[in-house]
N, C-alpha and C positions, 0 to 999 in steps of 0.2 A: 851688695845686696846678696842675700843667700835665701834660696827657696827650696823647700822639699815639698813635692806635690804629687798627687795621683792624676792630675790633669795632663793632657798632651801639652808639649812645649811648642809654642808658636815663635819661630825665629824673628818674624817681623815685630812682634810685641817686645821681645827682648832687646832688639836693636833700638826701638823707640825708648825703652827704659834707661838705656846706657847713656851716661853723661859723655858728651862729645865736645864740650867747650875747650878750645885751644888744643885739640888733638890732631895728629896727622895720620893716625892708624887706628883702625877698629878691627879686631879679630873675634870671630865667633867660631867656636869648635863644637861640633855635635858628635857625641858618641851614640851609635845606634846598635840595636840588637842585630847580630849577624846570624844567619841560619847555619849553625855548625852541624856537620855530619859526624856521627859517632856510631859505635856499635848499638847504642840505645835508640838510634833514630836520628831525625833532624830536629833542630830546635823548633818547638811549636810556639813557646812563649817563655818569658822569665817573670817570676813573681819577685818583686823587691819589697822588703819590709824595713822600715826605719824604727828606731827606738827613741826614747825621750832625749837622748844625747845628740841626735843627728844634727839638729839646728846649731848646737854649740860647736860641733866638729866642722860644719860648713863655715861658720863664722871664723873659726881658728884658721882654716885654710885661706879664706879671703884676706884676713888680716896679714898673714904671712906673705901672701903674694903682693899685697900693697906695700909691705915693708921692704921686700926684696927687689921690686921693680919700680920704675918710674911710670906709674899709672895714674890716669885721671879717674878711672872707675874700673871695677871688676864685678861681675855677676856670676854666681854659681847656682846651678839648678840641678837637682837630683829628682828623678821620678821614683815613685813607689807604686805598688800594685802590679797588675798584669801589663807587661810591655811585650809587644809582638815583633817579629823580625821586620826590620825597616823602620821601626819607630825609634824616636830619640829617647835614650836612657838618661843622658846628662848633657849639660851645656856649660861651657866656660866662655865668658865674653870679657874682653879686656879692651879698654881704650887708653891710648898713650900718645904722648907727643912724637914718639918714634916707633918704628915697626919692630926693632929688635926687642924692646921690652914687651910689646904687645904679644909677639910670637912666643917669647920665652915664658911669659906669664901663663899663656894658654897651654903650652906644652907641660909646664910644671903643674898647673891646675888640674889638667887631665890625669896626670900620673897620681896626684894626691886623691882625686875623686875615686880612682880605681882601687885605692888601698883603704878606703874608709872602713873603719871597724864597726861603725854603727849601722851599716846597711847589710842586710842578710839577703842572699840571692838563692833562689830555688828555680833551677832550669827544668822545664817540662818538655819532654820530647814527643814529637809526632812520629808515628810509625808508618812506614811506607809499605 
């Protein structure tokens, strides 16, 4: 399942959506906005914008993870709109009969979400 949303991500809802039949491992990884300090100030929030190809790119990533690892299910979620420090930007969830594939799929899924070319990031700084 692939979701691009402006709504907050609820980890409990994602866990409930994940297929867990016959699995021995479920991994959920959350990427959150961290407050970076820079000469421009501290991160106030980040605006994420998606284009019409985002859903396809998410589907492509999910299909690749399913082909590369022994997974029962994989869920990818990307936030759009204003996301503030401490809020979830993205989520990768994987269920597998074994922990090695679940962990590897989450790690690889996170790396691929970070490199999405259909998501534009605009970081807005708060001045102290």
